[in-house]
N, C-alpha and C positions, 0 to 999 in steps of 0.2 A: 750618457749620450751628449755629444758635443753639439752645441747650438749651431744650426745652419746659418751661414752668413748670407747677406744680400747677394742675389744672383743676377743683378741687373746687367752685369758685364756679358751675360750670355744672350742679351737681346739688343735690338737697335732702337730702343726707346729714346725719344727726344729728351734732353736734359731739362728743358724748361717746362715739361708737361708732367702733371701729377695724375697718373692713370690709376685710379682706384675703382676699376670697373672690369675685372676679369670675368665676372659673371655675365657680362655683355658679350665680350669676345676677348680671347687671350691674344697677346702679341706673338709675333712669329719669332721662334728661336733662330739664332744665327746659324746653328747647325742644320735646321730645317730649311732655311733659305739656301744653303749650300747644296743640300740634297735635292731640292727642287730644281736648281740650276743644272745639276748633274743629270737629272731626269730629262730636262728640256733639251740638253745637248744630245742625249741619247736618241731623242725623237728625230733628230736630223737624219740619222741613218738607221732605220728600223731593222736592218739585217742583224744588228747586234742582239736583238731579242731572241732568246731561245725558249722552247716550250716551258722549261722550268721557271723562267722569269715570270710567267703568268700566275704562278702559284706560290713562289717562295716568299715574296714580300707579304702576302696575305697571311701565310703561316707564321711569319715572324711577328706580325702585328698581333695575331691571336695569342701567341705565346707571351708576348710582353704584357698585354692587357690582362691575361689570366693571372699573371704574377701580382698585379695590382689588386685584384679582387679575390684572390685565394681560391682558384678553381683550376680545372684542367683546360688546356688549350682547345680541346675538341668541343668544349661547351660554348665557344665564342663564335659569333657570326657578325658579318659586316653589312651595313645598309647605307643608303644615301641620306637617311633622315630618321629621327625618332619615330615619326608617324609610321614609317615602313616597319620598324621593329614592333611597335604596338599592334599594328594590323596582323603581323605574322604570329604574334603570341595569341591574340584574341581569336584568330582563325582556328585555333586548336583547343578552345575551351567551350564545352557544351554546358548548357544550363540544366541544373538539377533542382534548384530551389527558386530561381526566378528573381534573384537580386544581385546587383552590382553596387559596390561602394567606392566612392571617391571623396575628395575634400573640396571645400569652397576655394574658388580661384585656382584650381588645378590648371596647369599649362594646357592651352587649347588642343595641342596635338594628342595628348592623352585623353582629354575629355571627349573630343569628337570621335576618337576610335572606340571608346567605351560606349558612347551613345549609339553608334552604328551597331555594335554588338548587341546592345540591349534591345534595339528595334528588331533586329534579325531573330533574336531569341525570345521575343515577347517578355522581356524582363524589365524590372524597375531599377532605376538608378537612385541610390540614396546619396545625397550630397551632404556631408557633415559640415555644418557651418560653424565658424568660430565666433563671428560677431564680436562682442566685447569680452569674451571669456578668456581666462588665463590659458597659457600654453598647456599646462597640466590638465585643466578641465577639458580642453579641446581634445587632447590625446585620449582622455578617458571616454569621451563621446565617440571617438573613432573606434576604440576597442568595443564599446557597447553595441555599435552598429553591426558588428560581425557575429553572425549566428548560423544556425543550421540551414537557413534559407539563402545564405550567401554563396554565390558561385565564384566571384572574382573581386579582388580589391586592387584598384589602380591608383597609385599616389606617388608623390615625390618624397624622397627620404628627407629632404630639407626643403621648406617652402621657398619657391624660386623668387617670390616677391619681397619677402621680408627676412628670410633666413631662419624661421622658426624650425626647431628640430622636432622631428616626429619619432616616437618610440618604435622604430621599425622592427626591432627584435621582438617586442611584445606583440606587435601587430602580426608578424610572421608566425609566432606561436599560436595566436588565436586562429589564424587562417588554417594552419595545420590541424588544429583541433576539429574544425568543422569542414575539412576537405575543400577549402576554398583556395584558389590560386592567388598568389601575391605577385603583381607586376609592379616593379618599382622603377621610377624615373630617377636615375642617379646622375643626371646631367650636371647638377650644381654641387656635387660633393665628391664624386669619384675622381681621384687625382689630387684632391686637396686634403683628404682625411682618410684614415684607415677604414677599409670596408672589406668584410669577408662574407660573401653571399651565403655560404653554408651555415655560418654561425648565426646569420640574421634570418634564416629560413626564407630566403627570397627564391621564388620560382623563375622569374624572368627579370632581368635588369637591363634597362635601355639607357644609353648615354649619347648625347650629341658630342662630337669630337672637338668642336671649335672653342670650347671654354676651358675647363680645368685640365683637359687632356692635351692642350697645346697643339691640337690638330687643325685641319682645314675645315672651312664651311663645306657643306654638301657631303659630309661623311658622318656616320654614326656607328656605334658598336654595341653589342649586347651579349648577355649571358642567358642561356636556356638550360634549365635543369634537365636531368635524365628523363623526366616525365614527358618532355617534348621531343625526344630524339627519334620518335617514330611518327611525328606529325606531318601535316601537309603544308608545304610552303605556298606562298601566294604567287609564285612564278616558278617556271621550270628551266633553270639555267643549265646549259650543258656542262658548265664548269663545276657543278656540284655533283656530278655523276662519278662513280668509282673509276671509270676508265678515262677520265678527262685528260690526264697528262699524256696519254698516247694519242696524239693528234691524228694518226693514220687510221684509227679505229673508232672515232667518235660517232660515225654513222652506223655503227653496230647497235646504237640506241640502247645502251645498257640502262636498265630500269632501276638499278641499285644506286642509292645515294652514298656518298662518302659518310663515314660514321660520325656520330655526334650531331652538333648543331649546324654543320656545314650546309645542309639543305636549305637553311634560311638565308644564306648569303644572297645578296642582290646579284643580278647578272653583271658581267664585266667587273668583278670584284677587284681585279688587279689594276687599279687606277694608277697608271704610271706617273701621273703628275701629283696627285694628292696623297697617295699612300705613303711616299717617303716622308712627308711632313708629319703625318700621324705617327709613323714608326719612331721618328726622332723624338717627338713629344713623349710617347710612352716610355721609351728607353731612358729619357732624362728624368722622368718621374720616378722610375725604379732606381735610378742612381741616387737621387736625392733621398727617397723614402718618404712615404706619405705621413708617417709619424713625425718626421723632421719638418716637413712642410707645415703640418698643423701646428707644431710647437713654435715655429717661426711666426706664423700668423697670430698665434695666441699672444706672443710677446708684443707685437705691434698693436693688436686690439686692446690689450690691457693699457697700453700707453695712451691710446686714443680715448678710451672710456673714462679714464681718470680725469682728463682735462674737460671733456664734454659734459660729464656729470655735473661739474661745478657750474655749468651754464644752463642747467635745467633740461638737458637732453637725456632721455631715458633709453634704456636698451632692454632687450628680451631677458627674462629670468635666466640666470646663469645655467640652470640645469637644462635649458632648451635653447642655448646659445652656441652657435658655431663661430669661431673667430675669423674665418675666411670670408663669410658672407653674412651681413646683418643690416638692419635698418635703423635709422635715427628717428626716435620718437620725439618730434619737435613740440614745443609749446603750441597750444591750440590756436593762438593768434598769429602763427607764422605760416605763410603760404609755401608749401613744398616746391611748387613750380618756381616761385621767386628765388628760393634758395638754390635750386639747380642752375638757374640762369646766372646768378651771382657767382657761383662756384666756377662755372665755365668761363666767365669773364676773367677769372684768376688762373685759368689753365688747369682747373681741378675737375676731373671727369668722374662722375658717379652716374647712377641711373635713377629715374623716377618710375616706380611701378605702383600704379594705383595712387594712394596717398603716401606711399613709403619712399623715403630717400634711402636708396639701397647703396651700401658701400661694400666693395668686395676687393680683398687684398690678397697678394700672393708673394712669392719669394723675390720678385723683381722690385717690390716696394721697400721703402725704408722710412725712418722717422721723419726725414725731410718732407716726404709727401704728406704725412699725417700732420706735421706742423703747419703746412699750408692750409689744410682743411680746418684745423683748430683755429688758426688766426682768422680765417674767413668767417667761421661760425661766431667767433667772438665779436666781429664787427656787426654781424647780422642780429645776434641775440643779446649783445651787451654783457 
């Protein structure tokens, strides 16, 4: 496998900015910018839109995303947000044991959706805390929390605050053993690393579009396993009916949904402004290949870790470390907020999540960006 080269030329990133923050928001691809402008020009004269235009781009998005996660296109649905996707999934899970499982500091959209489900089903939420435990011990606690009273497990594949890897395959296997549904938030990994929903035993996968998928804000995308294909959506869009493409007969009120996960699509799925951005992002990821993306990030992460380790900066255990998103474990006497401010003064952009200085790199980054971070840390840490 040939190592992927830096892809910065495909973006409009400022040369004097060191953007190590893809987990916050991805930059816009040049090709996506062109697609957006083409769509904007088309809006000037709406007579160009034909009935097929309302469905074709959505179908292409579903096909491209399905290739990234290893499933059929009919398993994919589009939403305006991850919260919409979580609500759609949980709306079709009934309680049989009275327990839901999630993890400490799960992203609020997932937690609040699970909390609402628990209240509606008179169920208990078990929050598996990490505290000062190792990543391995934390993963073991998550596995131990899943038993025959568990209805649903909702968690991120990679912890969004610090990048800690979760053993999602083992978690999925444990869920299958006890007939519990696994809802995975893939926002911070899908598009940056290889993921196969079938191999990981994931029932539902929900991803925001504007991070590692190079899509726009206000779009999200998800996978639903076949167990959900006869479920109840949270809204009744005419576009999700089997006769939707025949505009002259939509008032026949066909009660049949299109096959697969289409029933979970938000209304007005064919967002003519935003959809082209997402499609360009997904197609570009498939062109690069997620294995190549992860290998490129691994090369950069290794370079960074070697230098920062000498300054007393620690990283997650290698077995629970993803090279595209990770946190810097600073010495105890260093204020993370101060570090973030000093970095921004040097045009270096990372995120502060809780007490974690979160670094997230992608194919538009290069060693020059990491050298800037290394030099600034050297000044701060000595």
